[in-house]
C-alpha positions as CSV (number, residue, x, y, z in Angstrom):
1,M,165.9,156.1,63.1
2,K,168.8,155.1,65.3
3,E,170.3,151.7,64.3
4,R,169.8,149.0,67.0
5,K,173.0,147.7,68.4
6,E,173.8,144.0,68.0
7,T,173.4,141.8,71.0
8,G,174.9,138.6,72.1
9,H,172.1,136.7,70.2
10,F,173.7,137.5,66.9
11,P,177.2,137.0,65.6
12,R,179.3,140.1,65.7
13,R,181.5,139.3,62.7
14,G,181.1,137.7,59.4
15,R,178.3,138.1,56.9
16,R,174.9,137.2,58.2
17,A,172.7,135.0,56.0
18,R,169.8,136.9,54.6
19,G,166.7,136.6,56.8
20,T,168.3,134.7,59.7
21,G,168.4,137.8,61.9
22,S,164.7,138.3,61.8
23,I,164.1,134.5,62.4
24,A,166.4,134.6,65.4
25,A,164.6,137.7,66.7
26,W,161.2,135.9,66.4
27,L,162.6,132.8,68.0
28,C,163.9,134.9,70.9
29,L,160.5,136.7,71.3
30,A,158.7,133.3,71.2
31,G,161.0,132.1,74.0
32,L,160.3,135.1,76.1
33,L,156.6,134.8,75.6
34,A,156.8,131.1,76.5
35,M,158.7,132.0,79.7
36,A,156.1,134.7,80.5
37,G,153.3,132.2,79.9
38,A,154.9,129.7,82.2
39,G,155.2,132.3,84.9
40,C,151.5,133.3,84.6
41,G,150.6,129.6,84.8
42,R,152.5,129.2,88.0
43,A,151.1,132.5,89.3
44,E,147.6,131.2,88.8
45,K,148.4,128.0,90.7
46,H,149.7,130.1,93.7
47,F,146.5,132.3,93.5
48,E,144.3,129.2,93.5
49,E,146.1,127.8,96.5
50,G,145.8,131.2,98.3
51,E,142.0,131.1,97.7
52,K,141.8,127.7,99.3
53,L,143.8,128.8,102.3
54,A,141.7,132.0,102.7
55,A,138.5,130.0,102.5
56,A,139.9,127.9,105.4
57,G,140.7,131.0,107.4
58,R,144.5,130.5,107.1
59,Y,145.1,134.1,106.0
60,D,148.8,134.4,106.8
61,E,149.5,131.4,104.5
62,A,147.1,132.8,101.9
63,V,149.0,136.1,101.9
64,L,152.3,134.2,101.1
65,E,150.6,132.5,98.1
66,Y,149.1,135.7,96.8
67,R,152.4,137.5,97.1
68,E,154.1,134.7,95.1
69,A,151.4,135.0,92.5
70,V,152.0,138.7,92.0
71,R,155.8,138.2,92.0
72,L,155.4,135.8,89.1
73,D,152.8,137.9,87.4
74,P,152.7,141.5,88.6
75,R,149.5,142.1,86.6
76,H,147.5,139.3,88.3
77,T,144.5,141.4,89.1
78,R,142.7,139.0,91.4
79,A,145.7,138.3,93.5
80,H,146.3,142.0,94.1
81,N,142.6,142.3,94.9
82,A,142.7,139.4,97.3
83,L,145.7,140.9,99.1
84,G,143.9,144.2,99.4
85,I,140.9,142.5,101.0
86,I,143.0,140.8,103.6
87,Y,145.1,143.9,104.3
88,G,141.9,146.0,104.6
89,E,140.3,143.5,107.1
90,R,143.5,143.8,109.2
91,G,143.3,147.6,109.3
92,L,146.3,148.0,107.0
93,V,144.5,150.6,104.9
94,D,147.5,152.1,103.0
95,A,148.7,148.6,102.0
96,A,145.1,147.7,100.9
97,I,144.9,150.9,98.8
98,A,148.2,150.0,97.1
99,E,147.0,146.5,96.2
100,F,143.7,147.7,94.9
101,R,145.4,150.3,92.8
102,H,147.6,147.6,91.3
103,A,144.5,145.6,90.5
104,V,142.7,148.3,88.6
105,L,145.9,149.4,86.8
106,S,146.2,145.8,85.7
107,D,142.6,145.8,84.5
108,S,140.7,149.0,84.3
109,T,137.4,147.1,83.6
110,Y,137.7,145.2,86.9
111,A,134.6,146.8,88.6
112,M,135.0,145.1,92.0
113,G,138.6,146.3,92.1
114,H,137.4,149.9,91.7
115,Y,134.7,149.2,94.3
116,N,137.2,147.8,96.8
117,L,139.5,150.7,96.2
118,G,136.6,153.0,97.0
119,N,136.0,151.2,100.2
120,A,139.6,151.5,101.3
121,L,139.8,155.2,100.4
122,K,136.6,155.8,102.3
123,A,138.1,154.0,105.3
124,A,141.1,156.4,105.0
125,R,138.6,159.3,105.1
126,R,139.5,160.3,101.5
127,F,136.0,160.8,100.4
128,D,136.5,162.5,97.1
129,D,138.9,159.8,95.9
130,A,136.5,157.1,97.2
131,R,133.7,158.7,95.2
132,V,135.8,158.7,92.0
133,S,136.6,155.0,92.5
134,Y,132.9,154.1,93.1
135,E,131.9,156.0,90.0
136,R,134.5,154.2,87.9
137,A,133.0,150.9,89.1
138,L,129.6,152.1,87.9
139,R,131.0,153.1,84.6
140,V,132.1,149.5,84.1
141,D,128.8,148.1,85.4
142,P,126.0,150.6,86.2
143,R,123.8,147.8,87.7
144,L,126.0,147.1,90.7
145,A,123.6,147.6,93.5
146,L,126.3,147.2,96.1
147,V,128.3,150.2,94.6
148,H,125.2,152.4,94.6
149,Y,124.6,151.5,98.2
150,S,128.2,152.3,99.2
151,L,128.0,155.6,97.3
152,G,124.8,156.3,99.2
153,N,126.6,155.6,102.5
154,L,129.4,157.9,101.5
155,Y,127.0,160.8,100.7
156,F,125.0,160.1,103.9
157,E,128.2,160.4,105.9
158,I,129.3,163.7,104.4
159,G,125.7,165.1,104.7
160,D,124.7,165.1,101.1
161,H,121.2,163.6,101.7
162,P,119.8,164.1,98.2
163,Q,122.7,162.2,96.6
164,A,122.5,159.5,99.2
165,L,118.8,159.1,98.6
166,R,119.4,158.9,94.8
167,H,121.9,156.1,95.1
168,Y,119.9,154.2,97.7
169,E,116.8,154.3,95.5
170,E,118.8,153.1,92.5
171,A,120.3,150.2,94.5
172,L,116.8,149.2,95.6
173,R,115.5,149.6,92.0
174,I,118.2,147.1,90.9
175,E,117.8,144.8,93.9
176,P,114.5,145.4,95.7
177,E,115.3,142.9,98.5
178,F,118.6,144.5,99.5
179,I,118.0,144.5,103.3
180,A,121.0,146.6,104.3
181,C,120.0,149.3,101.8
182,L,116.4,149.2,103.2
183,H,117.8,149.9,106.6
184,A,120.1,152.7,105.2
185,I,117.3,154.4,103.4
186,G,115.1,154.0,106.5
187,D,117.7,155.8,108.6
188,L,118.0,158.5,106.0
189,Y,114.2,159.1,106.0
190,L,114.3,159.3,109.8
191,V,117.1,161.8,109.9
192,T,115.4,164.0,107.4
193,G,112.1,164.0,109.3
194,M,110.2,161.5,107.1
195,T,109.3,159.2,110.0
196,D,106.6,157.1,108.4
197,R,108.7,156.3,105.4
198,G,111.6,155.5,107.6
199,L,109.6,153.0,109.7
200,D,108.1,151.5,106.5
201,A,111.5,150.8,105.1
202,H,112.7,149.1,108.3
203,R,109.4,147.1,108.4
204,R,110.0,145.9,104.8
205,A,113.4,144.6,105.9
206,V,111.8,142.7,108.8
207,G,109.2,141.3,106.4
208,L,111.9,140.0,104.1
209,R,113.8,138.3,106.9
210,P,111.6,137.7,110.0
211,D,114.0,135.0,111.1
212,L,116.9,137.4,111.7
213,A,117.5,139.3,114.8
214,D,119.2,142.3,113.2
215,P,116.2,143.6,111.2
216,H,114.1,143.5,114.4
217,T,116.8,145.4,116.3
218,R,117.1,148.0,113.5
219,L,113.3,148.5,113.5
220,G,113.3,148.6,117.3
221,T,116.0,151.3,117.2
222,A,113.9,153.3,114.6
223,F,110.9,153.2,116.9
224,M,113.2,154.2,119.8
225,V,114.6,157.3,118.1
226,S,111.0,158.1,116.9
227,D,109.9,158.3,120.6
228,M,107.7,155.1,120.3
229,P,109.1,153.2,123.3
230,E,106.5,150.4,123.5
231,S,106.9,149.4,119.9
232,A,110.7,149.6,120.3
233,I,110.5,147.3,123.3
234,H,108.4,144.8,121.4
235,Y,110.9,144.5,118.5
236,F,114.0,144.4,120.9
237,R,112.4,141.5,122.7
238,R,111.6,139.8,119.5
239,A,115.3,140.2,118.4
240,I,116.5,138.7,121.7
241,Q,114.1,135.7,121.2
242,I,115.7,135.0,117.9
243,T,119.3,135.6,119.0
244,P,119.8,135.9,122.8
245,E,123.4,137.2,122.2
246,M,122.0,140.3,120.4
247,V,123.9,142.9,122.5
248,E,122.5,146.0,120.9
249,A,118.9,144.9,121.5
250,R,119.6,144.1,125.1
251,V,121.4,147.4,125.8
252,N,118.6,149.5,124.2
253,L,115.9,147.4,125.9
254,G,117.6,148.1,129.2
255,V,117.6,151.8,128.5
256,L,113.9,151.9,127.7
257,L,113.0,149.7,130.7
258,A,115.0,152.0,133.0
259,A,113.3,155.1,131.4
260,R,109.9,153.8,132.3
261,G,111.0,153.0,135.9
262,D,111.5,149.2,135.6
263,R,115.1,149.4,136.8
264,D,115.3,145.8,138.0
265,A,114.4,144.5,134.5
266,A,116.9,147.0,133.0
267,V,119.7,145.8,135.2
268,E,118.9,142.2,134.3
269,E,119.3,142.9,130.6
270,W,122.6,144.7,131.2
271,R,123.9,141.9,133.3
272,K,123.2,139.5,130.5
273,V,125.2,141.9,128.2
274,L,128.1,141.5,130.6
275,E,127.9,137.8,130.3
276,I,128.4,138.2,126.5
277,I,131.0,140.9,126.7
278,P,132.6,140.8,130.1
279,E,135.7,143.0,129.5
280,G,136.7,146.2,127.8
281,A,135.5,149.8,127.6
282,F,132.0,148.8,126.4
283,A,131.6,146.5,129.4
284,D,132.8,149.3,131.7
285,S,130.1,151.6,130.4
286,I,127.4,148.9,131.0
287,R,128.6,148.5,134.6
288,K,128.2,152.3,135.0
289,N,124.6,152.0,133.8
290,I,124.0,149.2,136.3
291,Q,125.5,151.3,139.2
292,R,123.4,154.3,138.3
293,A,120.2,152.2,138.1
294,E,120.9,150.5,141.5
295,L,121.5,153.9,143.2
296,E,118.3,155.5,141.9
């Protein structure tokens, strides 16, 4: 074994007292550990401050605190994860992927880090890599319904319906009142021709949260694509009663009203949409609908 060279911590000349070298080495190591511990403590304070700022919606300032946390402690898993979430929400997908990778490299048992990495990779259309990350999250904790749901969405998007169904069913087995998953499995049933099962899944979601507009809108859409316009109209109107700003319900209601010849009522719905979203490409498409209806 190659002899270690002396460093400035030890005298270069003269006989060293027996045992003092090892004591000095341990003292040096203890000092380094103490410094590292102090850095980690400061990192945690910056992370906690970042969490407070993020909760208050002050994301630019939160990013600065999280960055300082990972500068002081490069293995601060939660700070890397928090940075990744903010970057992802801002559309900085590559930066988000890098932060989530740091998080799971720092702690391979951090299931939500693997899950978030999977989401970022899916956003980058890297489906195989996303699948691997989701599966790693499930190896850490097989009962994460949210991860099964996201895997189901991934398989649905790439057209692997049997695998999508398997993961949706597992998510619902773990969390039977998972409303988003009920809508997802309902859509899958509709796409694969199982209309009754699809409508039942959407109905279950409405039954769980009859106070929310979105489940009524999703059920209305399910009836609409199943060529049951009167039922669709009923649920779109119910959604609008709950939340008048429910744009999707108003747009689809207008389409169905126009299709059955009630163009004035359709135009009225679309004009209300323009009051909610007056500018942009979507608003321009609604104006075209109105123009066509008024010309007919």
